[in-house]
Phi, psi and omega in degrees: 000148187280138180083352185247133175262130173287128185271132185268130181272137175303140185281144176292143189214125168226122181241149173233139177235174182303323178254355183217162165231134177253114192215159188291146178294151172225163185308326175295345170278354187303314170305314175297325181286321172312307182296320177304315187273338179281346182291130189300318175303308179297315179302323180307327182258353179296147176275071178233150177280147183310324179285351191276348172078185177293154172279132170293102187306314187296317183294317181299320185278343190243270193291324177291326173293314175304316178295307181304319193282316179297320184282353178091351183291330185161205184196166184237136181230157174261143173258123179242127170287118188297320182305331184232355179069034182265131165292116177251003183180176185227145173237148167206159184237150180200172178062043185278129170250105185296323173306311184272351185052056177221161180203167185242121181258140178224159184211168178207130178237142182299143178310318186289353181243006167297148172089357186250010177083008183289332176287313177301319178300312180288320179297312178305305187297320180299308180297327177289314176298324181295316184287307189281319188266343193235008178070008173295159186247333188210130171243130179253151171235136166234132188238129171292132175307144184100329181274082188298317185290331179285329185287324175300322171297317176301313181294306185306320188282358178103359187277151177266136170294120174255334182156193189241119166279097186292138165056041193254359188219180171211151166221132189054040172077002178255138175300130181222161171283165177224139169277133175254123174250149176214156171233118185238161185306327178297339177293347178275354184278000000 
């Protein structure tokens, strides 16, 4: 049709690692998602304006995930700890560029599950699946300087530091620089 552009829907994705499963969020995950996003440490690094309030877990798991997926922009996933089937975190993609075959991944882990390498394991698995199974050429991570835990996740997940994007983001409504990390198809060789 003239004047209409086909929107590419973000691919369905489920990946398993020895300790985690990454799957699409469902409405029943809302309480766990609320717990993840209510944490003060998580909120410190989220790109939200102070006045925006807390993320609504039910909306995050349902309509917001569906909108992002249907628009081709990205998706929202649960990080499930395999040993007890508990949702311990969230992963999401955004800023997807289908022409360049790239997307940006972000994550948040519940306080009780931090420090065990679950985030790095899940991020690594998603990056590999996006490249091997869905034809992406590049997966990016953006980390605010000072977010040492997030920098460790990027390193452990096999991402390479590329440089500093000056004044490229915000946390709590304040402008910040962002470190740019990437995982590309050549990293799999």
